[in-house]
N, C-alpha and C positions, 0 to 999 in steps of 0.2 A: 189593918191600919192599910197593909197595902190593896185589899179587899175596895176597901173605902173607896181610894184614891181612882182602882179601876175604872169603880161604876159612874163616878163624879166624871171621871175623861171622857165614858162613855156617852153620860148625857150632852154634856156637853158636845162632843166629836158630831151628836146626831142632830144639832144645831139644821133646819132646814134651807135646802138651797134652791133655788132655782132656775132654771136656764135662760128664762127671757123676761121681759117688759113691756105693759101695754099701758098708753094712757094719750093723754089729751096736753094741747100748749095752748098760753094767750099769752098777748104780749101788744109792742108796737114794732111797726120798721118804718125806714125812710131808704130814699133812693137818692146814687149820684148820679148824675148824667148831662144830657145835653141839657134837660132846662131845670137841672138844678143841679150848685156846687158847694152847697152848704150844708152840714154836721145836722141830722135831726130836725132840717127843714120840713114840712109837710105830711110829719109823721101821721101814722096810718094806725089804728087797731088790727090785729090780725090773729088768725086764728088756727088751730090743727092737729091732728094724731102724731104722734112715734110709738116704733113700737123698734126694738133693743134686743138682740141675742149677745147673751154672751158667751164669748169664746171660752178663756181665761179670767181671773179674777184682774187683770188692765188689760185685755184685750176684749172689744164687743165690736159688731157691727149694729149700724141702724139704717130703719126706713121712715121718713116724714112724709108727711102733706101738710103744707102750710097756704092758707087763703090770707090775700092782702090786698091792699088798691096800692099802685102809683097816683100821685097826683099831684096839678102842678096846676098856675091862672086857668090855664084856657084846656084841661085834659084831665079826665081821672079816667085810669085802666085797672079794669080788677084781674090779679093776678094770682092763678096756682100755682105752686113751687113743691117739685118732686124732689127729694134727696136722698142717696144711698152712701152711708159713709161709713169709714172703720173708725174708730175710737181709739186712744191711750190713756189709762188711768194712771195718775202720778203714782197714786198708791193702788195696794192690792184692797179690791171693792168688797169687803165681805165681814161678816159678825164674826170671827174666830179671835176670842180674848185668850186663846194660848196659842195664837201665832200674833207673833209682835210686831211683825208688818201691816199689819189688818186692820183696815180703818172703815170706819161708817161713813166716811166721806171722802170725795176725792175731787179735786180737779183736772180733768182732763181735757186735750186737746183731738179736735176730727180732722178729718180732708174726704174727699170725694167725688161726687158724677153727680150731674143735677139736670132736670130738664123745668123750663117754665110754657104756662101755655097762659092766652089773655083773650079775654071776653071780647077786647075791640082791638081794632089796630092791625098791622102784620108787624111782624111774622106771630103766627097765633100759636107757633112751638119755636123754642128756642134752648140751646143746652144751655149749662153752668156750671162751674167749676165751685162748689160749697168748704170754705173754712172757716174754723172758728176754734172757740174757748167755751169750754162749760165747767159747772161742778154740781156734782150731786150728793143728797144726803140720804141714809136711810130714816124715814119714819113707821119703827117697830119692824114687823116680820115680812109685812109684804107691800108696803106703800115704799116711793123712793121723790122727794124731790129734784127739780130739776131746772138749774138757771142755764141759759143758752145764750150765746151770741154767736150768730152766723151771718159770715159776710158769703153771698154768691157775683162771684163775677161772670158775667153773662159773655159768652163766646157770640153776640152780635151786639149792635147798639143803637137800637130803636123801642127801648123798653116804655115807652112814652106811647108808641102805636098811634104817632102820627106824624106825618110826611113832614110836613113843614118843618118840625122840630127837631130832626134827624138829621145828625152831621152838617150843623152851619158853618161849621168852621174849615168843615172840609179836613179831618182829622182821620176818617172810619180807616182800617184798614193800615195805619201807620204804625200805631204799637195797640197790644192788645190791654193793655190798661188804659186808654180810651174809651172803652168798651164802656156800658151800665153797670153798677153794681147796686145790690139789694141787700140790705142790712136789716137784721132782727134782733132785738133783745126776746127772749120768752122765758117763758116760770110755767114747768109744767109738773104735773104729776100724773107718776106710773104705777100699777099696779104690776108683784112680781107672777105670770104663769109657769108653768112646766116644773114641776116639781123635779127635780134630779131624783135620779136612783142613790137607795143609803149606800154608802158604802164604810160603814161603821163596822169599827173594829167589835167582832163578834168575842164574849165572853162563855166560858164554860165552869159552871159550876161542881 
């Protein structure tokens, strides 16, 4: 009986673990700034890619690229957003039935540093502070479904790329929260890569 238990435990413990994920993102975005102060106004479709490296079951870091547009009545400015973020899972994100705190899904927080480039207007390059909330779900052994809400606080205030629209009220420089914000809601599908070396218990018969 003990031998059967050990064999079963070894089989469970031998479940594949992966170091990283890579996948695609899609969703929509809107911006808040000098030409728009309404949530969800002029929403635009966006897409991107994401790479996530798992440090442990609670911590990870990710790198992502998102393509979208900032749009108003008199302008349309294509944006590329690049972010590097640290992530914290609310639960141990792993598929281990013998660990009571492990979950196949988890809410998580993230924050980091990013930059954006635009195809028109100035500046062509600007730093940002991305922060947000996400939810991840395991789909079988290799796939993960991600829901991501991200807010990027610009460190400048001319995302519109139109000089006449920049700082119409003379507020630039007085408060960082007067700067533009880009918000995105994305759904992503990632694929697990780079299998970890097995640290399974070795049984002697």
